Wavefront OBJ file of the C-alpha trace (Angstrom):
o trace
v 59.791 -50.814 -2.446
v 60.325 -48.058 -5.148
v 61.303 -44.506 -4.666
v 60.480 -42.466 -7.595
v 62.230 -38.934 -8.098
v 61.711 -35.853 -10.161
v 63.900 -33.162 -10.305
v 62.730 -30.088 -11.629
v 64.364 -26.952 -12.756
v 61.905 -24.102 -13.203
v 62.209 -20.119 -14.544
v 60.091 -17.712 -12.546
v 60.362 -15.087 -15.617
v 57.938 -12.442 -13.692
v 60.004 -12.633 -10.519
v 61.782 -9.308 -9.300
v 62.541 -10.508 -6.129
v 63.477 -13.422 -4.091
v 60.325 -12.413 -1.924
v 58.078 -13.275 -5.220
v 59.837 -16.036 -6.303
v 59.757 -17.624 -2.405
v 55.908 -17.044 -2.523
v 55.623 -18.484 -6.419
v 57.662 -21.578 -5.141
v 56.049 -22.110 -1.871
v 52.574 -22.545 -3.512
v 53.689 -24.910 -5.675
v 55.408 -26.902 -3.101
v 52.047 -26.648 -1.129
v 50.143 -27.521 -3.790
v 52.107 -30.798 -4.614
v 52.191 -31.576 -1.205
v 48.545 -31.421 -0.685
v 46.972 -33.034 -3.955
v 49.970 -36.075 -4.024
v 50.864 -36.528 -0.603
v 54.990 -36.295 -1.985
v 57.808 -34.968 -0.577
v 59.130 -31.844 -1.967
v 62.190 -29.585 -1.216
v 63.931 -26.764 -3.048
v 67.280 -27.936 -3.558
v 69.140 -25.533 -5.892
v 69.182 -21.951 -6.697
v 68.215 -20.508 -3.020
v 69.474 -17.043 -4.043
v 68.368 -16.682 -7.683
v 65.408 -14.296 -8.007
v 64.244 -16.361 -11.228
v 65.650 -19.857 -11.017
v 64.500 -22.611 -8.967
v 65.036 -26.005 -8.543
v 62.710 -28.697 -6.891
v 63.166 -32.376 -5.875
v 59.804 -34.567 -5.578
v 59.948 -37.713 -3.960
v 57.150 -40.555 -3.800
v 57.750 -43.922 -2.304
v 55.242 -46.686 -3.767
v 55.207 -50.848 -3.840
v 55.640 -50.325 -7.630
v 57.425 -48.535 -10.358
v 54.057 -48.104 -12.455
v 52.213 -46.256 -9.108
v 55.456 -43.962 -8.215
v 55.394 -42.858 -12.254
v 51.828 -42.054 -12.127
v 52.183 -39.930 -9.432
v 55.571 -38.224 -10.510
v 53.708 -37.501 -14.044
v 50.826 -35.640 -12.678
v 53.059 -33.605 -10.515
v 54.685 -32.705 -13.790
v 51.609 -31.731 -15.274
v 50.757 -29.718 -12.151
v 53.765 -27.611 -12.125
v 53.665 -27.389 -16.200
v 50.106 -25.637 -16.037
v 51.345 -23.189 -13.755
v 51.568 -19.878 -15.269
v 53.986 -17.937 -12.972
v 56.935 -20.961 -13.804
v 58.287 -22.351 -16.738
v 60.042 -25.629 -16.620
v 63.481 -25.440 -18.086
v 64.664 -29.184 -17.330
v 63.167 -32.321 -15.434
v 64.520 -35.909 -14.986
v 62.593 -39.102 -13.662
v 64.576 -41.348 -11.131
v 63.582 -44.548 -9.744
v 65.254 -46.604 -7.171
l 1 2 3 4 5 6 7 8 9 10 11 12 13 14 15 16 17 18 19 20 21 22 23 24 25 26 27 28 29 30 31 32 33 34 35 36 37 38 39 40 41 42 43 44 45 46 47 48 49 50 51 52 53 54 55 56 57 58 59 60 61 62 63 64 65 66 67 68 69 70 71 72 73 74 75 76 77 78 79 80 81 82 83 84 85 86 87 88 89 90 91 92 93
């Protein structure tokens, strides 16, 4: 069993309130969960208007499948126009 983790720090430059930030983050989280069947949580910067950190996890029977899912999840996040990826990290346990 392999657990793949993707940690992504995001910048939401158009955000002028926590309400707007949460709308953008919730939309991204819902899309990730629905499309890739992964676990997703906002893990840091809860009180910052323009920053968010997401933790995305997948459990698989081999590393290549876990990596494939996380790479596609990363691409989906990178394609959302309302947010920019500042930093990211992949980890496999």
